[in-house]
TIVO-2410 file (N, C-alpha, C; in nm, 3 decimals):
# residues 137
REC num residu      c1      c2      c3 atome chaine
REC   1      M   0.126  -0.138   0.017     N      A
REC   1      M   0.015   0.057   0.044    CA      A
REC   1      M   0.054   0.106  -0.059     C      A
REC   2      M   0.253   0.150   0.075     N      A
REC   2      M   0.272   0.229   0.157    CA      A
REC   2      M   0.332   0.261  -0.062     C      A
REC   3      E   0.400   0.151  -0.083     N      A
REC   3      E   0.515   0.153  -0.180    CA      A
REC   3      E   0.401   0.202  -0.342     C      A
REC   4      A   0.304   0.182  -0.304     N      A
REC   4      A   0.205   0.258  -0.453    CA      A
REC   4      A   0.238   0.318  -0.441     C      A
REC   5      A   0.177   0.427  -0.291     N      A
REC   5      A   0.107   0.486  -0.266    CA      A
REC   5      A   0.228   0.684  -0.319     C      A
REC   6      W   0.384   0.629  -0.219     N      A
REC   6      W   0.403   0.741  -0.134    CA      A
REC   6      W   0.481   0.833  -0.308     C      A
REC   7      P   0.580   0.721  -0.355     N      A
REC   7      P   0.742   0.787  -0.409    CA      A
REC   7      P   0.653   0.839  -0.536     C      A
REC   8      G   0.553   0.891  -0.593     N      A
REC   8      G   0.477   0.973  -0.677    CA      A
REC   8      G   0.460   1.066  -0.613     C      A
REC   9      A   0.369   1.035  -0.460     N      A
REC   9      A   0.372   1.214  -0.472    CA      A
REC   9      A   0.377   1.287  -0.420     C      A
REC  10      G   0.553   1.324  -0.405     N      A
REC  10      G   0.621   1.396  -0.445    CA      A
REC  10      G   0.615   1.520  -0.526     C      A
REC  11      D   0.589   1.426  -0.658     N      A
REC  11      D   0.568   1.520  -0.783    CA      A
REC  11      D   0.485   1.529  -0.829     C      A
REC  12      D   0.323   1.508  -0.701     N      A
REC  12      D   0.186   1.525  -0.764    CA      A
REC  12      D   0.132   1.633  -0.773     C      A
REC  13      G   0.170   1.750  -0.885     N      A
REC  13      G   0.117   1.852  -0.795    CA      A
REC  13      G  -0.042   1.917  -0.784     C      A
REC  14      S  -0.123   1.799  -0.780     N      A
REC  14      S  -0.300   1.805  -0.744    CA      A
REC  14      S  -0.273   1.774  -0.594     C      A
REC  15      L  -0.174   1.691  -0.541     N      A
REC  15      L  -0.124   1.653  -0.427    CA      A
REC  15      L  -0.167   1.756  -0.328     C      A
REC  16      P  -0.214   1.822  -0.187     N      A
REC  16      P  -0.182   1.889  -0.094    CA      A
REC  16      P  -0.015   1.928  -0.096     C      A
REC  17      G   0.022   2.017  -0.031     N      A
REC  17      G   0.164   2.081   0.011    CA      A
REC  17      G   0.229   1.984   0.116     C      A
REC  18      Y   0.134   1.922   0.242     N      A
REC  18      Y   0.235   1.838   0.309    CA      A
REC  18      Y   0.226   1.676   0.286     C      A
REC  19      R   0.132   1.627   0.190     N      A
REC  19      R   0.135   1.473   0.046    CA      A
REC  19      R   0.214   1.508   0.044     C      A
REC  20      R   0.273   1.661  -0.060     N      A
REC  20      R   0.340   1.581  -0.169    CA      A
REC  20      R   0.493   1.626  -0.032     C      A
REC  21      E   0.506   1.675   0.063     N      A
REC  21      E   0.583   1.671   0.123    CA      A
REC  21      E   0.630   1.511   0.236     C      A
REC  22      F   0.518   1.463   0.279     N      A
REC  22      F   0.545   1.371   0.330    CA      A
REC  22      F   0.628   1.232   0.198     C      A
REC  23      G   0.531   1.204   0.129     N      A
REC  23      G   0.651   1.114  -0.023    CA      A
REC  23      G   0.782   1.178   0.050     C      A
REC  24      R   0.762   1.263  -0.010     N      A
REC  24      R   0.930   1.344  -0.130    CA      A
REC  24      R   1.083   1.266   0.087     C      A
REC  25      R   0.941   1.233   0.204     N      A
REC  25      R   0.991   1.185   0.297    CA      A
REC  25      R   0.970   1.037   0.335     C      A
REC  26      W   0.874   1.079   0.335     N      A
REC  26      W   0.934   0.795   0.311    CA      A
REC  26      W   0.963   0.774   0.225     C      A
REC  27      T   0.936   0.860   0.089     N      A
REC  27      T   1.166   0.803  -0.044    CA      A
REC  27      T   1.181   0.781   0.009     C      A
REC  28      A   1.200   0.888   0.104     N      A
REC  28      A   1.372   0.861   0.107    CA      A
REC  28      A   1.403   0.854   0.223     C      A
REC  29      M   1.360   0.881   0.351     N      A
REC  29      M   1.353   0.770   0.433    CA      A
REC  29      M   1.422   0.586   0.418     C      A
REC  30      P   1.532   0.504   0.499     N      A
REC  30      P   1.529   0.407   0.497    CA      A
REC  30      P   1.404   0.376   0.587     C      A
REC  31      K   1.420   0.236   0.506     N      A
REC  31      K   1.327   0.150   0.548    CA      A
REC  31      K   1.347  -0.025   0.605     C      A
REC  32      V   1.310  -0.098   0.691     N      A
REC  32      V   1.287  -0.187   0.665    CA      A
REC  32      V   1.217  -0.368   0.637     C      A
REC  33      L   1.182  -0.394   0.528     N      A
REC  33      L   1.046  -0.427   0.568    CA      A
REC  33      L   1.090  -0.619   0.599     C      A
REC  34      V   1.022  -0.639   0.679     N      A
REC  34      V   1.007  -0.832   0.745    CA      A
REC  34      V   0.930  -0.809   0.663     C      A
REC  35      S   0.997  -0.966   0.569     N      A
REC  35      S   0.858  -0.981   0.443    CA      A
REC  35      S   0.944  -1.197   0.497     C      A
REC  36      R   0.883  -1.285   0.459     N      A
REC  36      R   0.837  -1.393   0.397    CA      A
REC  36      R   0.878  -1.440   0.258     C      A
REC  37      T   0.821  -1.356   0.184     N      A
REC  37      T   0.807  -1.380   0.050    CA      A
REC  37      T   0.803  -1.231  -0.039     C      A
REC  38      R   0.881  -1.174  -0.009     N      A
REC  38      R   0.952  -1.062  -0.114    CA      A
REC  38      R   1.073  -1.041  -0.027     C      A
REC  39      A   1.170  -1.126  -0.184     N      A
REC  39      A   1.286  -1.059  -0.114    CA      A
REC  39      A   1.404  -0.905  -0.188     C      A
REC  40      S   1.318  -0.819  -0.263     N      A
REC  40      S   1.330  -0.700  -0.248    CA      A
REC  40      S   1.204  -0.642  -0.317     C      A
REC  41      A   1.311  -0.494  -0.251     N      A
REC  41      A   1.171  -0.385  -0.231    CA      A
REC  41      A   1.235  -0.227  -0.312     C      A
REC  42      G   1.192  -0.144  -0.320     N      A
REC  42      G   1.274  -0.085  -0.333    CA      A
REC  42      G   1.234   0.105  -0.281     C      A
REC  43      H   1.267   0.167  -0.291     N      A
REC  43      H   1.284   0.332  -0.152    CA      A
REC  43      H   1.339   0.316  -0.102     C      A
REC  44      N   1.439   0.259  -0.079     N      A
REC  44      N   1.497   0.272  -0.054    CA      A
REC  44      N   1.473   0.178   0.122     C      A
REC  45      T   1.475   0.056   0.103     N      A
REC  45      T   1.386  -0.058   0.156    CA      A
REC  45      T   1.547  -0.145   0.148     C      A
REC  46      T   1.545  -0.189   0.274     N      A
REC  46      T   1.631  -0.279   0.330    CA      A
REC  46      T   1.549  -0.443   0.290     C      A
REC  47      V   1.552  -0.541   0.348     N      A
REC  47      V   1.478  -0.666   0.320    CA      A
REC  47      V   1.514  -0.764   0.407     C      A
REC  48      V   1.455  -0.773   0.480     N      A
REC  48      V   1.412  -0.901   0.630    CA      A
REC  48      V   1.411  -0.989   0.654     C      A
REC  49      G   1.482  -1.152   0.622     N      A
REC  49      G   1.327  -1.225   0.693    CA      A
REC  49      G   1.389  -1.298   0.618     C      A
REC  50      G   1.251  -1.357   0.529     N      A
REC  50      G   1.250  -1.545   0.393    CA      A
REC  50      G   1.279  -1.614   0.575     C      A
REC  51      D   1.416  -1.712   0.499     N      A
REC  51      D   1.494  -1.878   0.603    CA      A
REC  51      D   1.557  -1.780   0.708     C      A
REC  52      D   1.614  -1.634   0.727     N      A
REC  52      D   1.649  -1.636   0.818    CA      A
REC  52      D   1.584  -1.550   0.911     C      A
REC  53      D   1.615  -1.581   1.075     N      A
REC  53      D   1.572  -1.536   1.191    CA      A
REC  53      D   1.590  -1.376   1.174     C      A
REC  54      A   1.465  -1.309   1.123     N      A
REC  54      A   1.428  -1.153   1.103    CA      A
REC  54      A   1.453  -1.089   1.291     C      A
REC  55      I   1.426  -1.184   1.305     N      A
REC  55      I   1.448  -1.042   1.470    CA      A
REC  55      I   1.574  -1.032   1.457     C      A
REC  56      E   1.704  -1.108   1.479     N      A
REC  56      E   1.781  -1.076   1.484    CA      A
REC  56      E   1.830  -1.045   1.425     C      A
REC  57      Q   1.811  -1.011   1.305     N      A
REC  57      Q   1.834  -0.919   1.153    CA      A
REC  57      Q   1.847  -0.815   1.267     C      A
REC  58      L   1.710  -0.736   1.318     N      A
REC  58      L   1.633  -0.638   1.313    CA      A
REC  58      L   1.733  -0.591   1.474     C      A
REC  59      A   1.788  -0.717   1.556     N      A
REC  59      A   1.804  -0.668   1.657    CA      A
REC  59      A   1.899  -0.611   1.615     C      A
REC  60      A   1.982  -0.666   1.504     N      A
REC  60      A   2.167  -0.583   1.451    CA      A
REC  60      A   2.131  -0.402   1.374     C      A
REC  61      I   2.112  -0.417   1.302     N      A
REC  61      I   1.977  -0.289   1.242    CA      A
REC  61      I   2.060  -0.230   1.358     C      A
REC  62      R   1.922  -0.258   1.461     N      A
REC  62      R   1.841  -0.143   1.585    CA      A
REC  62      R   2.014  -0.108   1.647     C      A
REC  63      A   2.087  -0.237   1.653     N      A
REC  63      A   2.232  -0.172   1.729    CA      A
REC  63      A   2.315  -0.150   1.589     C      A
REC  64      D   2.305  -0.004   1.503     N      A
REC  64      D   2.398  -0.021   1.440    CA      A
REC  64      D   2.331   0.124   1.401     C      A
REC  65      T   2.186   0.129   1.437     N      A
REC  65      T   2.170   0.279   1.355    CA      A
REC  65      T   2.059   0.397   1.447     C      A
REC  66      D   2.112   0.507   1.473     N      A
REC  66      D   2.144   0.615   1.592    CA      A
REC  66      D   1.997   0.707   1.539     C      A
REC  67      G   1.893   0.664   1.686     N      A
REC  67      G   1.792   0.753   1.662    CA      A
REC  67      G   1.671   0.688   1.640     C      A
REC  68      A   1.576   0.762   1.654     N      A
REC  68      A   1.413   0.653   1.685    CA      A
REC  68      A   1.404   0.491   1.533     C      A
REC  69      I   1.350   0.447   1.627     N      A
REC  69      I   1.296   0.372   1.499    CA      A
REC  69      I   1.182   0.239   1.470     C      A
REC  70      C   1.064   0.297   1.367     N      A
REC  70      C   0.964   0.295   1.454    CA      A
REC  70      C   0.877   0.172   1.336     C      A
REC  71      V   0.785   0.090   1.415     N      A
REC  71      V   0.792  -0.080   1.402    CA      A
REC  71      V   0.673  -0.065   1.357     C      A
REC  72      G   0.594  -0.096   1.224     N      A
REC  72      G   0.407  -0.099   1.283    CA      A
REC  72      G   0.376  -0.257   1.172     C      A
REC  73      G   0.259  -0.322   1.205     N      A
REC  73      G   0.220  -0.431   1.275    CA      A
REC  73      G   0.251  -0.538   1.332     C      A
REC  74      P   0.216  -0.596   1.363     N      A
REC  74      P   0.177  -0.693   1.459    CA      A
REC  74      P   0.225  -0.804   1.499     C      A
REC  75      T   0.239  -0.854   1.449     N      A
REC  75      T   0.336  -0.974   1.426    CA      A
REC  75      T   0.529  -0.948   1.439     C      A
REC  76      V   0.540  -0.833   1.361     N      A
REC  76      V   0.688  -0.822   1.447    CA      A
REC  76      V   0.627  -0.684   1.544     C      A
REC  77      A   0.592  -0.647   1.593     N      A
REC  77      A   0.554  -0.530   1.692    CA      A
REC  77      A   0.611  -0.611   1.871     C      A
REC  78      T   0.503  -0.729   1.831     N      A
REC  78      T   0.479  -0.865   1.956    CA      A
REC  78      T   0.655  -0.942   1.893     C      A
REC  79      A   0.641  -0.991   1.793     N      A
REC  79      A   0.820  -1.136   1.782    CA      A
REC  79      A   0.857  -0.932   1.800     C      A
REC  80      L   0.853  -0.844   1.893     N      A
REC  80      L   1.005  -0.774   1.892    CA      A
REC  80      L   0.987  -0.780   2.048     C      A
REC  81      L   0.779  -0.741   2.096     N      A
REC  81      L   0.835  -0.770   2.252    CA      A
REC  81      L   0.895  -0.864   2.268     C      A
REC  82      R   0.826  -0.966   2.269     N      A
REC  82      R   0.928  -1.054   2.328    CA      A
REC  82      R   0.996  -1.100   2.322     C      A
REC  83      A   1.158  -1.040   2.224     N      A
REC  83      A   1.276  -1.034   2.255    CA      A
REC  83      A   1.310  -0.849   2.327     C      A
REC  84      G   1.251  -0.809   2.445     N      A
REC  84      G   1.286  -0.671   2.476    CA      A
REC  84      G   1.386  -0.563   2.351     C      A
REC  85      L   1.308  -0.644   2.206     N      A
REC  85      L   1.367  -0.461   2.144    CA      A
REC  85      L   1.278  -0.363   2.114     C      A
REC  86      L   1.126  -0.360   2.181     N      A
REC  86      L   1.086  -0.256   2.175    CA      A
REC  86      L   1.110  -0.167   2.362     C      A
REC  87      D   1.144  -0.017   2.276     N      A
REC  87      D   1.134   0.045   2.412    CA      A
REC  87      D   1.018   0.094   2.433     C      A
REC  88      E   0.973   0.149   2.327     N      A
REC  88      E   0.846   0.260   2.361    CA      A
REC  88      E   0.742   0.100   2.257     C      A
REC  89      L   0.556   0.237   2.256     N      A
REC  89      L   0.534   0.176   2.215    CA      A
REC  89      L   0.398   0.374   2.243     C      A
REC  90      L   0.383   0.398   2.066     N      A
REC  90      L   0.320   0.483   2.108    CA      A
REC  90      L   0.150   0.442   2.015     C      A
REC  91      L   0.021   0.412   2.076     N      A
REC  91      L  -0.069   0.405   2.083    CA      A
REC  91      L  -0.123   0.522   2.033     C      A
REC  92      Y  -0.198   0.575   1.949     N      A
REC  92      Y  -0.297   0.617   1.875    CA      A
REC  92      Y  -0.472   0.553   1.894     C      A
REC  93      V  -0.566   0.575   1.991     N      A
REC  93      V  -0.651   0.539   1.978    CA      A
REC  93      V  -0.756   0.655   1.901     C      A
REC  94      H  -0.842   0.604   1.839     N      A
REC  94      H  -0.909   0.705   1.784    CA      A
REC  94      H  -1.043   0.741   1.793     C      A
REC  95      P  -1.142   0.768   1.783     N      A
REC  95      P  -1.298   0.708   1.911    CA      A
REC  95      P  -1.393   0.704   1.778     C      A
REC  96      A  -1.389   0.597   1.795     N      A
REC  96      A  -1.394   0.451   1.652    CA      A
REC  96      A  -1.418   0.310   1.700     C      A
REC  97      V  -1.529   0.201   1.737     N      A
REC  97      V  -1.560   0.089   1.817    CA      A
REC  97      V  -1.588   0.024   1.680     C      A
REC  98      L  -1.466  -0.099   1.636     N      A
REC  98      L  -1.474  -0.108   1.462    CA      A
REC  98      L  -1.592  -0.255   1.514     C      A
REC  99      G  -1.551  -0.327   1.585     N      A
REC  99      G  -1.658  -0.491   1.701    CA      A
REC  99      G  -1.483  -0.604   1.647     C      A
REC 100      S  -1.412  -0.578   1.498     N      A
REC 100      S  -1.400  -0.696   1.554    CA      A
REC 100      S  -1.233  -0.662   1.433     C      A
REC 101      G  -1.204  -0.708   1.369     N      A
REC 101      G  -1.029  -0.710   1.336    CA      A
REC 101      G  -0.975  -0.733   1.368     C      A
REC 102      R  -0.781  -0.710   1.303     N      A
REC 102      R  -0.614  -0.786   1.389    CA      A
REC 102      R  -0.634  -0.695   1.536     C      A
REC 103      A  -0.667  -0.815   1.602     N      A
REC 103      A  -0.596  -0.805   1.751    CA      A
REC 103      A  -0.432  -0.629   1.710     C      A
REC 104      L  -0.438  -0.554   1.872     N      A
REC 104      L  -0.328  -0.521   1.788    CA      A
REC 104      L  -0.188  -0.526   1.845     C      A
REC 105      F  -0.206  -0.636   1.946     N      A
REC 105      F  -0.078  -0.779   1.894    CA      A
REC 105      F  -0.124  -0.922   1.962     C      A
REC 106      D  -0.003  -0.931   1.876     N      A
REC 106      D  -0.053  -1.161   1.892    CA      A
REC 106      D   0.007  -1.133   2.011     C      A
REC 107      S  -0.042  -1.230   2.075     N      A
REC 107      S  -0.035  -1.342   2.263    CA      A
REC 107      S   0.097  -1.284   2.277     C      A
REC 108      P   0.187  -1.206   2.335     N      A
REC 108      P   0.268  -1.162   2.316    CA      A
REC 108      P   0.317  -1.263   2.453     C      A
REC 109      H   0.247  -1.376   2.535     N      A
REC 109      H   0.335  -1.413   2.574    CA      A
REC 109      H   0.386  -1.407   2.764     C      A
REC 110      G   0.349  -1.351   2.780     N      A
REC 110      G   0.289  -1.284   2.932    CA      A
REC 110      G   0.241  -1.140   2.945     C      A
REC 111      P   0.251  -1.059   3.053     N      A
REC 111      P   0.216  -0.904   3.040    CA      A
REC 111      P   0.359  -0.863   2.983     C      A
REC 112      V   0.333  -0.701   2.940     N      A
REC 112      V   0.401  -0.637   2.875    CA      A
REC 112      V   0.374  -0.513   3.032     C      A
REC 113      L   0.523  -0.472   3.117     N      A
REC 113      L   0.470  -0.389   3.144    CA      A
REC 113      L   0.503  -0.255   3.164     C      A
REC 114      C   0.466  -0.165   3.133     N      A
REC 114      C   0.470  -0.024   3.044    CA      A
REC 114      C   0.444   0.111   3.189     C      A
REC 115      D   0.538   0.217   3.142     N      A
REC 115      D   0.518   0.345   3.214    CA      A
REC 115      D   0.455   0.417   3.117     C      A
REC 116      L   0.369   0.546   3.153     N      A
REC 116      L   0.321   0.694   3.130    CA      A
REC 116      L   0.405   0.764   3.068     C      A
REC 117      V   0.425   0.785   2.957     N      A
REC 117      V   0.513   0.890   2.940    CA      A
REC 117      V   0.491   0.989   2.902     C      A
REC 118      E   0.417   0.985   2.769     N      A
REC 118      E   0.315   1.117   2.768    CA      A
REC 118      E   0.174   1.031   2.752     C      A
REC 119      S   0.128   1.145   2.732     N      A
REC 119      S  -0.030   1.165   2.700    CA      A
REC 119      S  -0.046   1.221   2.633     C      A
REC 120      T  -0.060   1.300   2.445     N      A
REC 120      T  -0.245   1.420   2.413    CA      A
REC 120      T  -0.284   1.381   2.334     C      A
REC 121      D  -0.357   1.416   2.346     N      A
REC 121      D  -0.541   1.459   2.305    CA      A
REC 121      D  -0.553   1.603   2.194     C      A
REC 122      F  -0.600   1.497   2.058     N      A
REC 122      F  -0.675   1.590   1.975    CA      A
REC 122      F  -0.660   1.660   2.015     C      A
REC 123      D  -0.737   1.763   1.875     N      A
REC 123      D  -0.870   1.793   1.876    CA      A
REC 123      D  -0.966   1.678   1.762     C      A
REC 124      N  -0.920   1.614   1.721     N      A
REC 124      N  -1.075   1.480   1.656    CA      A
REC 124      N  -1.074   1.407   1.768     C      A
REC 125      G  -1.104   1.450   1.867     N      A
REC 125      G  -1.092   1.304   1.893    CA      A
REC 125      G  -0.979   1.183   1.981     C      A
REC 126      V  -0.884   1.153   1.843     N      A
REC 126      V  -0.716   1.058   1.826    CA      A
REC 126      V  -0.649   1.161   1.983     C      A
REC 127      A  -0.607   1.070   2.051     N      A
REC 127      A  -0.501   1.019   2.209    CA      A
REC 127      A  -0.423   0.916   2.137     C      A
REC 128      L  -0.273   1.028   2.156     N      A
REC 128      L  -0.168   0.938   2.208    CA      A
REC 128      L  -0.146   0.885   2.336     C      A
REC 129      R  -0.096   0.785   2.358     N      A
REC 129      R   0.023   0.790   2.474    CA      A
REC 129      R   0.142   0.667   2.402     C      A
REC 130      R   0.196   0.763   2.506     N      A
REC 130      R   0.301   0.683   2.442    CA      A
REC 130      R   0.369   0.673   2.661     C      A
REC 131      Y   0.426   0.466   2.608     N      A
REC 131      Y   0.469   0.498   2.726    CA      A
REC 131      Y   0.615   0.392   2.670     C      A
REC 132      A   0.668   0.407   2.803     N      A
REC 132      A   0.842   0.343   2.842    CA      A
REC 132      A   0.818   0.160   2.811     C      A
REC 133      V   0.880   0.043   2.808     N      A
REC 133      V   0.885  -0.027   2.817    CA      A
REC 133      V   0.927  -0.195   2.884     C      A
REC 134      Q   0.895  -0.159   2.984     N      A
REC 134      Q   0.960  -0.213   3.116    CA      A
REC 134      Q   1.076  -0.341   3.101     C      A
REC 135      G   1.191  -0.308   3.119     N      A
REC 135      G   1.292  -0.442   3.065    CA      A
REC 135      G   1.265  -0.462   2.926     C      A
REC 136      A   1.347  -0.272   2.896     N      A
REC 136      A   1.271  -0.337   2.711    CA      A
REC 136      A   1.493  -0.330   2.758     C      A
REC 137      R   1.566  -0.413   2.662     N      A
REC 137      R   1.653  -0.428   2.658    CA      A
REC 137      R   1.745  -0.239   2.488     C      A
***
């Protein structure tokens, strides 16, 4: 979804300026795709997984990276929580009850204890809760 939308957005004059800017930033930003099926991806993307241990590959990338790394997706996030590799969770709560769909995390095998670091409420009813994960390495 991302790779189809954002690379061309930076030069699309029909889009608002903030979307063009996001497209330029998204395309330039280094990314890591965790996949069992893909071996390559464009747009400054490294692919990990396949037959190798993706968590160990991600741990090595994390060790060699300065600054923040963002993770999306319940399967990868849960695996990183289990390995102690997530030190913060940023949870955006939207004012909607869906009633079904994918869980936020797969079963993390025990409680994940967190400390609230930041709480922000936006005008549209969305709330951001930022937590530090206790015991992260």
